[in-house]
DRENDO-309442 format. One record per residue (C-alpha): residue number from 0; residue in one letter; x, y, z. Coordinates in steps of 0.2 Angstrom, whole numbers, plus 5000, padded with zeros to 4 digits. Each point is the difference from the previous one (the first is absolute). Layout:
<recs>
+-------+-------+------+------+------+
| vexgu | lumfi |    u |    v |    w |
+-------+-------+------+------+------+
|   NUM |     a |    X |    Y |    Z |
...
+-------+-------+------+------+------+
</recs>
This chain:
<recs>
+-------+-------+------+------+------+
| vexgu | lumfi |    u |    v |    w |
+-------+-------+------+------+------+
|     0 |     m | 4493 | 5440 | 5230 |
|     1 |     k | 5014 | 5007 | 5007 |
|     2 |     t | 4991 | 5004 | 5015 |
|     3 |     k | 4995 | 4982 | 5003 |
|     4 |     l | 5016 | 4993 | 4995 |
|     5 |     l | 5008 | 5013 | 5013 |
|     6 |     s | 4986 | 4995 | 5013 |
|     7 |     l | 5003 | 4979 | 4998 |
|     8 |     l | 5019 | 5005 | 5001 |
|     9 |     a | 4994 | 5008 | 5017 |
|    10 |     v | 4992 | 4987 | 5004 |
|    11 |     l | 5013 | 4988 | 4998 |
|    12 |     l | 5013 | 5007 | 5010 |
|    13 |     c | 4988 | 5006 | 5015 |
|    14 |     s | 4996 | 4981 | 5001 |
|    15 |     q | 5019 | 4994 | 4999 |
|    16 |     f | 5004 | 5014 | 5013 |
|    17 |     v | 4986 | 4994 | 5011 |
|    18 |     m | 5008 | 4979 | 4996 |
|    19 |     g | 5015 | 5006 | 5006 |
|    20 |     q | 5008 | 4998 | 4982 |
|    21 |     f | 5004 | 5017 | 4995 |
|    22 |     h | 5014 | 5011 | 5007 |
|    23 |     l | 5008 | 5015 | 4997 |
|    24 |     g | 5017 | 5005 | 5005 |
|    25 |     i | 5017 | 5010 | 4998 |
|    26 |     k | 5018 | 4993 | 4994 |
|    27 |     g | 5019 | 5002 | 5000 |
|    28 |     g | 5015 | 4992 | 4995 |
|    29 |     t | 5015 | 5000 | 4990 |
|    30 |     n | 5005 | 4993 | 4982 |
|    31 |     i | 5013 | 4991 | 4995 |
|    32 |     i | 5001 | 5007 | 4980 |
|    33 |     k | 5011 | 4998 | 4988 |
|    34 |     v | 4998 | 5004 | 4979 |
|    35 |     d | 5007 | 4989 | 4988 |
|    36 |     g | 5008 | 5007 | 4985 |
|    37 |     r | 5017 | 5003 | 4993 |
|    38 |     s | 4999 | 5019 | 5006 |
|    39 |     f | 4999 | 4993 | 5016 |
|    40 |     n | 5012 | 4993 | 5015 |
|    41 |     d | 4992 | 4983 | 5004 |
|    42 |     q | 4997 | 5002 | 5020 |
|    43 |     f | 4984 | 5002 | 5011 |
|    44 |     k | 5000 | 5018 | 5007 |
|    45 |     y | 4985 | 5004 | 5015 |
|    46 |     g | 4984 | 5009 | 4997 |
|    47 |     y | 4986 | 5004 | 5012 |
|    48 |     h | 4981 | 4998 | 4996 |
|    49 |     l | 4986 | 5006 | 5011 |
|    50 |     g | 4980 | 4999 | 4996 |
|    51 |     g | 4984 | 4993 | 5005 |
|    52 |     f | 4993 | 4983 | 4998 |
|    53 |     m | 4981 | 4991 | 4998 |
|    54 |     e | 4997 | 4983 | 5003 |
|    55 |     i | 4983 | 4992 | 4992 |
|    56 |     g | 4995 | 4983 | 5007 |
|    57 |     l | 4995 | 4987 | 4986 |
|    58 |     g | 4997 | 4985 | 5013 |
|    59 |     h | 5007 | 4990 | 5010 |
|    60 |     k | 5018 | 4999 | 4992 |
|    61 |     w | 5002 | 5014 | 4988 |
|    62 |     s | 4998 | 5019 | 4999 |
|    63 |     l | 5005 | 5016 | 4989 |
|    64 |     q | 5013 | 5010 | 5006 |
|    65 |     p | 5001 | 5015 | 4988 |
|    66 |     e | 5012 | 5015 | 5007 |
|    67 |     v | 5004 | 5017 | 4995 |
|    68 |     l | 5020 | 5003 | 5004 |
|    69 |     f | 5012 | 5016 | 4997 |
|    70 |     n | 5017 | 4989 | 4995 |
|    71 |     q | 5014 | 5007 | 5000 |
|    72 |     y | 5015 | 4989 | 4990 |
|    73 |     t | 5019 | 5006 | 5000 |
|    74 |     t | 5013 | 4991 | 4987 |
|    75 |     t | 5018 | 5006 | 4995 |
|    76 |     v | 5003 | 5006 | 4980 |
|    77 |     d | 5016 | 4990 | 4995 |
|    78 |     s | 5014 | 5006 | 4988 |
|    79 |     n | 4992 | 4994 | 4986 |
|    80 |     f | 4986 | 5012 | 5000 |
|    81 |     n | 5009 | 5015 | 4993 |
|    82 |     h | 5007 | 4986 | 4985 |
|    83 |     i | 4984 | 4995 | 4994 |
|    84 |     y | 4991 | 5017 | 5003 |
|    85 |     e | 5015 | 5012 | 4995 |
|    86 |     n | 4991 | 5009 | 4986 |
|    87 |     v | 4985 | 5003 | 5014 |
|    88 |     f | 5008 | 5006 | 5016 |
|    89 |     n | 5012 | 5010 | 5006 |
|    90 |     p | 5015 | 4989 | 5005 |
|    91 |     s | 5001 | 5005 | 5017 |
|    92 |     y | 4984 | 4992 | 5007 |
|    93 |     q | 4997 | 4997 | 5017 |
|    94 |     r | 5002 | 4979 | 5006 |
|    95 |     d | 4984 | 4999 | 5012 |
|    96 |     v | 4981 | 5001 | 4993 |
|    97 |     k | 4985 | 4998 | 5011 |
|    98 |     l | 4983 | 4996 | 4991 |
|    99 |     n | 4984 | 5006 | 5008 |
|   100 |     y | 4987 | 4991 | 4999 |
|   101 |     l | 4980 | 4998 | 5008 |
|   102 |     s | 4998 | 4982 | 4997 |
|   103 |     i | 4983 | 4988 | 5000 |
|   104 |     p | 5002 | 4982 | 5001 |
|   105 |     i | 4986 | 4990 | 5001 |
|   106 |     l | 5003 | 4982 | 5010 |
|   107 |     l | 4991 | 4984 | 5002 |
|   108 |     n | 5003 | 4993 | 5018 |
|   109 |     y | 5000 | 4981 | 5004 |
|   110 |     k | 4999 | 4996 | 5019 |
|   111 |     l | 5013 | 4985 | 5002 |
|   112 |     i | 5000 | 4999 | 5019 |
|   113 |     g | 4984 | 5006 | 5007 |
|   114 |     n | 4999 | 5018 | 5000 |
|   115 |     i | 5017 | 5004 | 5006 |
|   116 |     v | 5012 | 4995 | 4982 |
|   117 |     s | 4992 | 5007 | 4983 |
|   118 |     l | 5007 | 4996 | 4983 |
|   119 |     q | 5000 | 5016 | 4988 |
|   120 |     a | 5001 | 5001 | 4983 |
|   121 |     g | 4994 | 5013 | 4986 |
|   122 |     p | 5003 | 5016 | 4990 |
|   123 |     q | 5008 | 5015 | 5003 |
|   124 |     f | 4996 | 5016 | 4990 |
|   125 |     g | 5014 | 5015 | 5004 |
|   126 |     v | 4998 | 5016 | 4992 |
|   127 |     l | 5019 | 5013 | 5000 |
|   128 |     m | 4993 | 5013 | 5010 |
|   129 |     s | 5018 | 5010 | 4999 |
|   130 |     q | 5017 | 4997 | 4993 |
|   131 |     n | 5018 | 5004 | 5003 |
|   132 |     k | 5001 | 5015 | 4988 |
|   133 |     t | 5021 | 5004 | 5003 |
|   134 |     l | 5002 | 4985 | 4993 |
|   135 |     l | 4990 | 5002 | 4986 |
|   136 |     q | 5007 | 5016 | 4996 |
|   137 |     n | 4987 | 5007 | 4988 |
|   138 |     g | 4998 | 4982 | 4993 |
|   139 |     g | 4982 | 5000 | 5000 |
|   140 |     d | 4993 | 4984 | 5011 |
|   141 |     a | 5009 | 4985 | 5001 |
|   142 |     f | 4988 | 4991 | 5008 |
|   143 |     s | 4985 | 4996 | 4994 |
|   144 |     h | 4983 | 5006 | 5010 |
|   145 |     g | 4994 | 4980 | 5005 |
|   146 |     d | 5010 | 4984 | 5007 |
|   147 |     l | 4988 | 4986 | 5002 |
|   148 |     s | 5008 | 4987 | 5013 |
|   149 |     l | 4995 | 4982 | 5006 |
|   150 |     l | 5001 | 4999 | 5018 |
|   151 |     g | 5001 | 4981 | 5010 |
|   152 |     g | 5003 | 5000 | 5018 |
|   153 |     v | 4995 | 4994 | 5018 |
|   154 |     q | 4989 | 5009 | 5016 |
|   155 |     l | 5000 | 5001 | 5016 |
|   156 |     k | 4985 | 5003 | 5008 |
|   157 |     l | 5002 | 5002 | 5020 |
|   158 |     a | 4983 | 5009 | 5006 |
|   159 |     s | 5000 | 5018 | 4992 |
|   160 |     f | 5018 | 4998 | 4995 |
|   161 |     r | 5005 | 4996 | 4984 |
|   162 |     i | 5019 | 4994 | 4994 |
|   163 |     t | 5003 | 4998 | 4980 |
|   164 |     g | 5013 | 4993 | 4990 |
|   165 |     r | 4998 | 5002 | 4981 |
|   166 |     y | 5011 | 4994 | 4985 |
|   167 |     a | 4996 | 5014 | 4986 |
|   168 |     i | 5005 | 4999 | 4982 |
|   169 |     g | 4997 | 5011 | 4986 |
|   170 |     l | 4991 | 4995 | 4987 |
|   171 |     n | 5003 | 5013 | 4985 |
|   172 |     n | 5015 | 5011 | 4993 |
|   173 |     i | 5000 | 5017 | 5010 |
|   174 |     n | 5012 | 5007 | 4987 |
|   175 |     d | 4991 | 5015 | 4990 |
|   176 |     i | 5018 | 5007 | 4995 |
|   177 |     d | 5001 | 4987 | 4985 |
|   178 |     n | 5002 | 4980 | 4998 |
|   179 |     q | 5017 | 5001 | 5001 |
|   180 |     d | 4999 | 4993 | 5017 |
|   181 |     k | 4988 | 4991 | 5010 |
|   182 |     w | 4996 | 5004 | 5018 |
|   183 |     k | 4989 | 4991 | 5013 |
|   184 |     s | 4997 | 5000 | 5019 |
|   185 |     q | 5002 | 4987 | 5012 |
|   186 |     g | 5003 | 4997 | 5017 |
|   187 |     f | 4991 | 4997 | 5019 |
|   188 |     q | 4987 | 5010 | 5009 |
|   189 |     i | 5001 | 4999 | 5018 |
|   190 |     s | 4988 | 5009 | 5010 |
|   191 |     i | 4989 | 5002 | 5018 |
|   192 |     g | 4981 | 5003 | 4997 |
|   193 |     l | 4984 | 5006 | 5014 |
|   194 |     a | 4984 | 4995 | 4998 |
|   195 |     i | 4989 | 5016 | 5008 |
|   196 |     l | 4984 | 4993 | 4994 |
+-------+-------+------+------+------+
</recs>
């Protein structure tokens, strides 16, 4: 049964590739993200993302675009962090925090203007790869291992090049210390991609 399913998937992908509705590519860009919560400064900070994407045509107007990205979010802890978590952490904490996620967005694209401009929407699941241990100072994991987000944006397609702007909003609480303060991410992703197949 498994072999038949894999064969069917391979035939489907090959037919999409032959019809010009299947592409593989690489992409990279900037993240302009903030983490909401009483413990964090209410400002956007810069990070980056790198990875690859796949486009699978679903007819004349629609396509599916799964991606695998390394995402780095940067945020700044304010003085409330020390007051809220004074029993958990050493008072001498580091203010800047970098969160590294392996993110898997699965986007549905709708071609708005020919084959040039597409609207995108879909979920993104991020798995935390590492955290800033200096900030946590033996306090254990401060951030849970997953961040579910909803993405929406626009993609400009110029031959093999892709220029994308998206807004991402975190749906779940990434605070894994306690329930005193809810932490959610939100912000923008701007990227340039190149279809290589």
